[in-house]
PDB file of N, CA, C and O in Angstrom:
ATOM      1  N   MET A   1     -15.961 -97.351  23.831  1.00  0.00           N
ATOM      2  CA  MET A   1     -15.231 -96.122  23.803  1.00  0.00           C
ATOM      3  C   MET A   1     -13.853 -96.382  24.366  1.00  0.00           C
ATOM      4  O   MET A   1     -13.710 -97.060  25.384  1.00  0.00           O
ATOM      5  N   THR A   2     -12.837 -95.849  23.710  1.00  0.00           N
ATOM      6  CA  THR A   2     -11.481 -95.942  24.234  1.00  0.00           C
ATOM      7  C   THR A   2     -10.947 -94.548  24.497  1.00  0.00           C
ATOM      8  O   THR A   2     -11.328 -93.588  23.828  1.00  0.00           O
ATOM      9  N   ILE A   3     -10.064 -94.445  25.475  1.00  0.00           N
ATOM     10  CA  ILE A   3      -9.421 -93.186  25.822  1.00  0.00           C
ATOM     11  C   ILE A   3      -7.933 -93.450  25.955  1.00  0.00           C
ATOM     12  O   ILE A   3      -7.532 -94.479  26.500  1.00  0.00           O
ATOM     13  N   GLY A   4      -7.113 -92.540  25.467  1.00  0.00           N
ATOM     14  CA  GLY A   4      -5.681 -92.695  25.638  1.00  0.00           C
ATOM     15  C   GLY A   4      -4.955 -91.690  24.788  1.00  0.00           C
ATOM     16  O   GLY A   4      -5.630 -90.861  24.179  1.00  0.00           O
ATOM     17  N   PRO A   5      -3.684 -91.684  24.690  1.00  0.00           N
ATOM     18  CA  PRO A   5      -2.730 -91.926  25.755  1.00  0.00           C
ATOM     19  C   PRO A   5      -2.788 -90.809  26.786  1.00  0.00           C
ATOM     20  O   PRO A   5      -3.601 -89.912  26.564  1.00  0.00           O
ATOM     21  N   PRO A   6      -2.080 -90.741  27.824  1.00  0.00           N
ATOM     22  CA  PRO A   6      -0.926 -91.555  28.186  1.00  0.00           C
ATOM     23  C   PRO A   6      -1.292 -92.917  28.741  1.00  0.00           C
ATOM     24  O   PRO A   6      -0.454 -93.818  28.757  1.00  0.00           O
ATOM     25  N   ILE A   7      -2.514 -93.085  29.194  1.00  0.00           N
ATOM     26  CA  ILE A   7      -2.992 -94.378  29.672  1.00  0.00           C
ATOM     27  C   ILE A   7      -4.104 -94.786  28.736  1.00  0.00           C
ATOM     28  O   ILE A   7      -4.905 -93.944  28.331  1.00  0.00           O
ATOM     29  N   ARG A   8      -4.173 -96.041  28.386  1.00  0.00           N
ATOM     30  CA  ARG A   8      -5.253 -96.486  27.516  1.00  0.00           C
ATOM     31  C   ARG A   8      -6.291 -97.196  28.372  1.00  0.00           C
ATOM     32  O   ARG A   8      -5.965 -98.093  29.149  1.00  0.00           O
ATOM     33  N   CYS A   9      -7.553 -96.780  28.218  1.00  0.00           N
ATOM     34  CA  CYS A   9      -8.630 -97.447  28.938  1.00  0.00           C
ATOM     35  C   CYS A   9      -9.852 -97.487  28.037  1.00  0.00           C
ATOM     36  O   CYS A   9      -9.927 -96.783  27.029  1.00  0.00           O
ATOM     37  N   ALA A  10     -10.796 -98.315  28.415  1.00  0.00           N
ATOM     38  CA  ALA A  10     -12.018 -98.468  27.618  1.00  0.00           C
ATOM     39  C   ALA A  10     -13.202 -98.581  28.558  1.00  0.00           C
ATOM     40  O   ALA A  10     -13.062 -98.969  29.718  1.00  0.00           O
ATOM     41  N   THR A  11     -14.368 -98.236  28.039  1.00  0.00           N
ATOM     42  CA  THR A  11     -15.610 -98.382  28.794  1.00  0.00           C
ATOM     43  C   THR A  11     -16.712 -98.785  27.826  1.00  0.00           C
ATOM     44  O   THR A  11     -16.587 -98.605  26.615  1.00  0.00           O
ATOM     45  N   THR A  12     -17.766 -99.321  28.361  1.00  0.00           N
ATOM     46  CA  THR A  12     -18.934 -99.688  27.570  1.00  0.00           C
ATOM     47  C   THR A  12     -20.070 -98.743  27.947  1.00  0.00           C
ATOM     48  O   THR A  12     -20.252 -98.420  29.121  1.00  0.00           O
ATOM     49  N   THR A  13     -20.825 -98.307  26.960  1.00  0.00           N
ATOM     50  CA  THR A  13     -21.927 -97.398  27.242  1.00  0.00           C
ATOM     51  C   THR A  13     -23.113 -98.163  27.802  1.00  0.00           C
ATOM     52  O   THR A  13     -23.243 -99.370  27.599  1.00  0.00           O
ATOM     53  N   ALA A  14     -23.976 -97.447  28.510  1.00  0.00           N
ATOM     54  CA  ALA A  14     -25.229 -98.008  29.000  1.00  0.00           C
ATOM     55  C   ALA A  14     -26.208 -98.124  27.836  1.00  0.00           C
ATOM     56  O   ALA A  14     -25.934 -97.627  26.744  1.00  0.00           O
ATOM     57  N   ALA A  15     -27.320 -98.762  28.058  1.00  0.00           N
ATOM     58  CA  ALA A  15     -28.325 -98.956  27.004  1.00  0.00           C
ATOM     59  C   ALA A  15     -28.805 -97.633  26.416  1.00  0.00           C
ATOM     60  O   ALA A  15     -29.148 -97.565  25.236  1.00  0.00           O
ATOM     61  N   ASN A  16     -28.830 -96.575  27.241  1.00  0.00           N
ATOM     62  CA  ASN A  16     -29.288 -95.270  26.745  1.00  0.00           C
ATOM     63  C   ASN A  16     -28.160 -94.458  26.107  1.00  0.00           C
ATOM     64  O   ASN A  16     -28.381 -93.316  25.706  1.00  0.00           O
ATOM     65  N   GLY A  17     -26.956 -95.028  26.006  1.00  0.00           N
ATOM     66  CA  GLY A  17     -25.836 -94.373  25.335  1.00  0.00           C
ATOM     67  C   GLY A  17     -24.952 -93.534  26.230  1.00  0.00           C
ATOM     68  O   GLY A  17     -23.975 -92.956  25.754  1.00  0.00           O
ATOM     69  N   THR A  18     -25.264 -93.450  27.511  1.00  0.00           N
ATOM     70  CA  THR A  18     -24.431 -92.659  28.415  1.00  0.00           C
ATOM     71  C   THR A  18     -23.290 -93.509  28.970  1.00  0.00           C
ATOM     72  O   THR A  18     -23.370 -94.737  29.010  1.00  0.00           O
ATOM     73  N   TYR A  19     -22.237 -92.831  29.392  1.00  0.00           N
ATOM     74  CA  TYR A  19     -21.105 -93.527  29.991  1.00  0.00           C
ATOM     75  C   TYR A  19     -20.426 -92.585  30.967  1.00  0.00           C
ATOM     76  O   TYR A  19     -20.648 -91.374  30.931  1.00  0.00           O
ATOM     77  N   PHE A  20     -19.610 -93.135  31.825  1.00  0.00           N
ATOM     78  CA  PHE A  20     -18.855 -92.350  32.788  1.00  0.00           C
ATOM     79  C   PHE A  20     -17.469 -92.950  32.890  1.00  0.00           C
ATOM     80  O   PHE A  20     -17.311 -94.163  33.025  1.00  0.00           O
ATOM     81  N   VAL A  21     -16.475 -92.095  32.824  1.00  0.00           N
ATOM     82  CA  VAL A  21     -15.089 -92.513  33.010  1.00  0.00           C
ATOM     83  C   VAL A  21     -14.471 -91.580  34.034  1.00  0.00           C
ATOM     84  O   VAL A  21     -14.565 -90.361  33.890  1.00  0.00           O
ATOM     85  N   SER A  22     -13.846 -92.123  35.056  1.00  0.00           N
ATOM     86  CA  SER A  22     -13.182 -91.307  36.062  1.00  0.00           C
ATOM     87  C   SER A  22     -11.698 -91.208  35.743  1.00  0.00           C
ATOM     88  O   SER A  22     -10.999 -92.217  35.645  1.00  0.00           O
ATOM     89  N   LEU A  23     -11.233 -89.979  35.582  1.00  0.00           N
ATOM     90  CA  LEU A  23      -9.810 -89.715  35.375  1.00  0.00           C
ATOM     91  C   LEU A  23      -9.255 -88.966  36.584  1.00  0.00           C
ATOM     92  O   LEU A  23      -8.322 -88.172  36.461  1.00  0.00           O
ATOM     93  N   ASP A  24      -9.838 -89.226  37.745  1.00  0.00           N
ATOM     94  CA  ASP A  24      -9.454 -88.517  38.966  1.00  0.00           C
ATOM     95  C   ASP A  24      -7.967 -88.608  39.277  1.00  0.00           C
ATOM     96  O   ASP A  24      -7.390 -87.658  39.805  1.00  0.00           O
ATOM     97  N   SER A  25      -7.343 -89.725  38.960  1.00  0.00           N
ATOM     98  CA  SER A  25      -5.927 -89.892  39.296  1.00  0.00           C
ATOM     99  C   SER A  25      -4.992 -89.318  38.231  1.00  0.00           C
ATOM    100  O   SER A  25      -3.777 -89.294  38.430  1.00  0.00           O
ATOM    101  N   ALA A  26      -5.534 -88.861  37.116  1.00  0.00           N
ATOM    102  CA  ALA A  26      -4.704 -88.291  36.049  1.00  0.00           C
ATOM    103  C   ALA A  26      -4.449 -86.806  36.317  1.00  0.00           C
ATOM    104  O   ALA A  26      -5.325 -86.111  36.832  1.00  0.00           O
ATOM    105  N   PRO A  27      -3.273 -86.324  35.975  1.00  0.00           N
ATOM    106  CA  PRO A  27      -2.994 -84.894  36.137  1.00  0.00           C
ATOM    107  C   PRO A  27      -3.913 -84.044  35.256  1.00  0.00           C
ATOM    108  O   PRO A  27      -4.246 -84.443  34.140  1.00  0.00           O
ATOM    109  N   LEU A  28      -4.318 -82.884  35.752  1.00  0.00           N
ATOM    110  CA  LEU A  28      -5.158 -81.979  34.966  1.00  0.00           C
ATOM    111  C   LEU A  28      -4.379 -81.411  33.793  1.00  0.00           C
ATOM    112  O   LEU A  28      -3.156 -81.283  33.853  1.00  0.00           O
ATOM    113  N   GLY A  29      -5.086 -81.074  32.731  1.00  0.00           N
ATOM    114  CA  GLY A  29      -4.484 -80.418  31.585  1.00  0.00           C
ATOM    115  C   GLY A  29      -3.929 -81.343  30.530  1.00  0.00           C
ATOM    116  O   GLY A  29      -3.400 -80.867  29.526  1.00  0.00           O
ATOM    117  N   LEU A  30      -4.029 -82.663  30.716  1.00  0.00           N
ATOM    118  CA  LEU A  30      -3.553 -83.598  29.700  1.00  0.00           C
ATOM    119  C   LEU A  30      -4.535 -83.667  28.542  1.00  0.00           C
ATOM    120  O   LEU A  30      -5.741 -83.514  28.731  1.00  0.00           O
ATOM    121  N   ALA A  31      -4.018 -83.896  27.350  1.00  0.00           N
ATOM    122  CA  ALA A  31      -4.863 -84.082  26.174  1.00  0.00           C
ATOM    123  C   ALA A  31      -5.068 -85.578  25.947  1.00  0.00           C
ATOM    124  O   ALA A  31      -4.120 -86.362  25.995  1.00  0.00           O
ATOM    125  N   TRP A  32      -6.315 -85.958  25.701  1.00  0.00           N
ATOM    126  CA  TRP A  32      -6.686 -87.353  25.501  1.00  0.00           C
ATOM    127  C   TRP A  32      -7.339 -87.527  24.138  1.00  0.00           C
ATOM    128  O   TRP A  32      -8.034 -86.631  23.659  1.00  0.00           O
ATOM    129  N   ASP A  33      -7.119 -88.670  23.521  1.00  0.00           N
ATOM    130  CA  ASP A  33      -7.811 -89.033  22.288  1.00  0.00           C
ATOM    131  C   ASP A  33      -8.955 -89.965  22.662  1.00  0.00           C
ATOM    132  O   ASP A  33      -8.738 -91.011  23.274  1.00  0.00           O
ATOM    133  N   VAL A  34     -10.171 -89.582  22.292  1.00  0.00           N
ATOM    134  CA  VAL A  34     -11.356 -90.365  22.622  1.00  0.00           C
ATOM    135  C   VAL A  34     -11.915 -90.932  21.317  1.00  0.00           C
ATOM    136  O   VAL A  34     -12.183 -90.196  20.368  1.00  0.00           O
ATOM    137  N   ARG A  35     -12.083 -92.246  21.289  1.00  0.00           N
ATOM    138  CA  ARG A  35     -12.593 -92.913  20.087  1.00  0.00           C
ATOM    139  C   ARG A  35     -13.830 -93.727  20.446  1.00  0.00           C
ATOM    140  O   ARG A  35     -13.860 -94.424  21.460  1.00  0.00           O
ATOM    141  N   TYR A  36     -14.839 -93.626  19.605  1.00  0.00           N
ATOM    142  CA  TYR A  36     -16.090 -94.358  19.789  1.00  0.00           C
ATOM    143  C   TYR A  36     -16.149 -95.454  18.734  1.00  0.00           C
ATOM    144  O   TYR A  36     -16.087 -95.184  17.535  1.00  0.00           O
ATOM    145  N   LEU A  37     -16.269 -96.689  19.197  1.00  0.00           N
ATOM    146  CA  LEU A  37     -16.241 -97.839  18.311  1.00  0.00           C
ATOM    147  C   LEU A  37     -17.583 -98.549  18.294  1.00  0.00           C
ATOM    148  O   LEU A  37     -18.290 -98.600  19.300  1.00  0.00           O
ATOM    149  N   VAL A  38     -17.920 -99.094  17.135  1.00  0.00           N
ATOM    150  CA  VAL A  38     -19.086 -99.962  16.999  1.00  0.00           C
ATOM    151  C   VAL A  38     -18.590-101.224  16.311  1.00  0.00           C
ATOM    152  O   VAL A  38     -18.087-101.167  15.189  1.00  0.00           O
ATOM    153  N   GLY A  39     -18.731-102.352  16.975  1.00  0.00           N
ATOM    154  CA  GLY A  39     -18.253-103.611  16.402  1.00  0.00           C
ATOM    155  C   GLY A  39     -16.755-103.620  16.185  1.00  0.00           C
ATOM    156  O   GLY A  39     -16.262-104.280  15.270  1.00  0.00           O
ATOM    157  N   GLY A  40     -16.020-102.889  17.024  1.00  0.00           N
ATOM    158  CA  GLY A  40     -14.565-102.849  16.917  1.00  0.00           C
ATOM    159  C   GLY A  40     -14.029-101.871  15.882  1.00  0.00           C
ATOM    160  O   GLY A  40     -12.818-101.784  15.680  1.00  0.00           O
ATOM    161  N   VAL A  41     -14.920-101.135  15.224  1.00  0.00           N
ATOM    162  CA  VAL A  41     -14.523-100.171  14.189  1.00  0.00           C
ATOM    163  C   VAL A  41     -14.722 -98.758  14.720  1.00  0.00           C
ATOM    164  O   VAL A  41     -15.787 -98.437  15.245  1.00  0.00           O
ATOM    165  N   VAL A  42     -13.700 -97.910  14.585  1.00  0.00           N
ATOM    166  CA  VAL A  42     -13.800 -96.519  15.036  1.00  0.00           C
ATOM    167  C   VAL A  42     -14.802 -95.791  14.151  1.00  0.00           C
ATOM    168  O   VAL A  42     -14.645 -95.733  12.932  1.00  0.00           O
ATOM    169  N   ARG A  43     -15.843 -95.233  14.787  1.00  0.00           N
ATOM    170  CA  ARG A  43     -16.866 -94.503  14.043  1.00  0.00           C
ATOM    171  C   ARG A  43     -16.756 -92.997  14.238  1.00  0.00           C
ATOM    172  O   ARG A  43     -17.088 -92.232  13.332  1.00  0.00           O
ATOM    173  N   VAL A  44     -16.288 -92.556  15.423  1.00  0.00           N
ATOM    174  CA  VAL A  44     -16.136 -91.131  15.729  1.00  0.00           C
ATOM    175  C   VAL A  44     -14.873 -90.971  16.554  1.00  0.00           C
ATOM    176  O   VAL A  44     -14.588 -91.791  17.427  1.00  0.00           O
ATOM    177  N   GLU A  45     -14.106 -89.906  16.281  1.00  0.00           N
ATOM    178  CA  GLU A  45     -12.923 -89.580  17.076  1.00  0.00           C
ATOM    179  C   GLU A  45     -13.009 -88.150  17.567  1.00  0.00           C
ATOM    180  O   GLU A  45     -13.476 -87.264  16.851  1.00  0.00           O
ATOM    181  N   ARG A  46     -12.561 -87.931  18.781  1.00  0.00           N
ATOM    182  CA  ARG A  46     -12.369 -86.593  19.336  1.00  0.00           C
ATOM    183  C   ARG A  46     -10.931 -86.582  19.838  1.00  0.00           C
ATOM    184  O   ARG A  46     -10.632 -87.115  20.907  1.00  0.00           O
ATOM    185  N   LEU A  47     -10.056 -85.980  19.068  1.00  0.00           N
ATOM    186  CA  LEU A  47      -8.631 -86.006  19.380  1.00  0.00           C
ATOM    187  C   LEU A  47      -8.214 -84.763  20.153  1.00  0.00           C
ATOM    188  O   LEU A  47      -8.686 -83.661  19.875  1.00  0.00           O
ATOM    189  N   GLY A  48      -7.325 -84.948  21.125  1.00  0.00           N
ATOM    190  CA  GLY A  48      -6.782 -83.823  21.874  1.00  0.00           C
ATOM    191  C   GLY A  48      -7.756 -83.196  22.849  1.00  0.00           C
ATOM    192  O   GLY A  48      -7.703 -81.987  23.070  1.00  0.00           O
ATOM    193  N   VAL A  49      -8.649 -83.987  23.444  1.00  0.00           N
ATOM    194  CA  VAL A  49      -9.603 -83.474  24.433  1.00  0.00           C
ATOM    195  C   VAL A  49      -8.839 -83.183  25.727  1.00  0.00           C
ATOM    196  O   VAL A  49      -8.288 -84.095  26.344  1.00  0.00           O
ATOM    197  N   VAL A  50      -8.808 -81.922  26.134  1.00  0.00           N
ATOM    198  CA  VAL A  50      -8.083 -81.527  27.342  1.00  0.00           C
ATOM    199  C   VAL A  50      -9.019 -81.650  28.539  1.00  0.00           C
ATOM    200  O   VAL A  50     -10.123 -81.105  28.543  1.00  0.00           O
ATOM    201  N   VAL A  51      -8.558 -82.376  29.551  1.00  0.00           N
ATOM    202  CA  VAL A  51      -9.351 -82.598  30.750  1.00  0.00           C
ATOM    203  C   VAL A  51      -8.785 -81.767  31.888  1.00  0.00           C
ATOM    204  O   VAL A  51      -7.680 -82.022  32.366  1.00  0.00           O
ATOM    205  N   SER A  52      -9.547 -80.775  32.316  1.00  0.00           N
ATOM    206  CA  SER A  52      -9.177 -79.927  33.450  1.00  0.00           C
ATOM    207  C   SER A  52     -10.353 -79.834  34.410  1.00  0.00           C
ATOM    208  O   SER A  52     -10.613 -78.780  34.992  1.00  0.00           O
ATOM    209  N   GLY A  53     -11.048 -80.931  34.567  1.00  0.00           N
ATOM    210  CA  GLY A  53     -12.248 -81.004  35.386  1.00  0.00           C
ATOM    211  C   GLY A  53     -13.284 -81.801  34.638  1.00  0.00           C
ATOM    212  O   GLY A  53     -12.956 -82.450  33.645  1.00  0.00           O
ATOM    213  N   PRO A  54     -14.531 -81.774  35.084  1.00  0.00           N
ATOM    214  CA  PRO A  54     -15.582 -82.536  34.396  1.00  0.00           C
ATOM    215  C   PRO A  54     -15.734 -82.091  32.938  1.00  0.00           C
ATOM    216  O   PRO A  54     -15.761 -80.894  32.650  1.00  0.00           O
ATOM    217  N   VAL A  55     -15.831 -83.037  32.042  1.00  0.00           N
ATOM    218  CA  VAL A  55     -15.978 -82.774  30.601  1.00  0.00           C
ATOM    219  C   VAL A  55     -17.156 -83.586  30.085  1.00  0.00           C
ATOM    220  O   VAL A  55     -17.294 -84.769  30.398  1.00  0.00           O
ATOM    221  N   VAL A  56     -17.995 -82.945  29.299  1.00  0.00           N
ATOM    222  CA  VAL A  56     -19.113 -83.638  28.661  1.00  0.00           C
ATOM    223  C   VAL A  56     -18.855 -83.646  27.153  1.00  0.00           C
ATOM    224  O   VAL A  56     -18.607 -82.603  26.548  1.00  0.00           O
ATOM    225  N   LEU A  57     -18.916 -84.835  26.559  1.00  0.00           N
ATOM    226  CA  LEU A  57     -18.808 -84.961  25.110  1.00  0.00           C
ATOM    227  C   LEU A  57     -20.140 -85.470  24.583  1.00  0.00           C
ATOM    228  O   LEU A  57     -20.593 -86.549  24.964  1.00  0.00           O
ATOM    229  N   ASN A  58     -20.754 -84.706  23.722  1.00  0.00           N
ATOM    230  CA  ASN A  58     -21.988 -85.138  23.070  1.00  0.00           C
ATOM    231  C   ASN A  58     -21.625 -85.620  21.682  1.00  0.00           C
ATOM    232  O   ASN A  58     -21.116 -84.853  20.864  1.00  0.00           O
ATOM    233  N   VAL A  59     -21.885 -86.884  21.415  1.00  0.00           N
ATOM    234  CA  VAL A  59     -21.469 -87.495  20.169  1.00  0.00           C
ATOM    235  C   VAL A  59     -22.644 -88.254  19.571  1.00  0.00           C
ATOM    236  O   VAL A  59     -23.373 -88.950  20.277  1.00  0.00           O
ATOM    237  N   THR A  60     -22.817 -88.113  18.267  1.00  0.00           N
ATOM    238  CA  THR A  60     -23.777 -88.919  17.529  1.00  0.00           C
ATOM    239  C   THR A  60     -22.984 -89.852  16.631  1.00  0.00           C
ATOM    240  O   THR A  60     -22.191 -89.408  15.801  1.00  0.00           O
ATOM    241  N   ILE A  61     -23.202 -91.138  16.803  1.00  0.00           N
ATOM    242  CA  ILE A  61     -22.476 -92.129  16.005  1.00  0.00           C
ATOM    243  C   ILE A  61     -23.325 -92.471  14.801  1.00  0.00           C
ATOM    244  O   ILE A  61     -24.460 -92.929  14.936  1.00  0.00           O
ATOM    245  N   PRO A  62     -22.762 -92.245  13.606  1.00  0.00           N
ATOM    246  CA  PRO A  62     -23.527 -92.530  12.387  1.00  0.00           C
ATOM    247  C   PRO A  62     -23.744 -94.015  12.175  1.00  0.00           C
ATOM    248  O   PRO A  62     -24.370 -94.414  11.193  1.00  0.00           O
TER     249      PRO A  62
END
């Protein structure tokens, strides 16, 4: 999974598909583009996700 801009970061999911990313140092209210990749290929995108506290994204990757 990749997240960005304004900062680009990536994380790897656990075996059960869950993941955690801390954006504690980022200002609230920013919009982020979240992309889920399998084998380096984008399979699902969630563009413009606004983070103003804890956010849960439920995604099924085809």
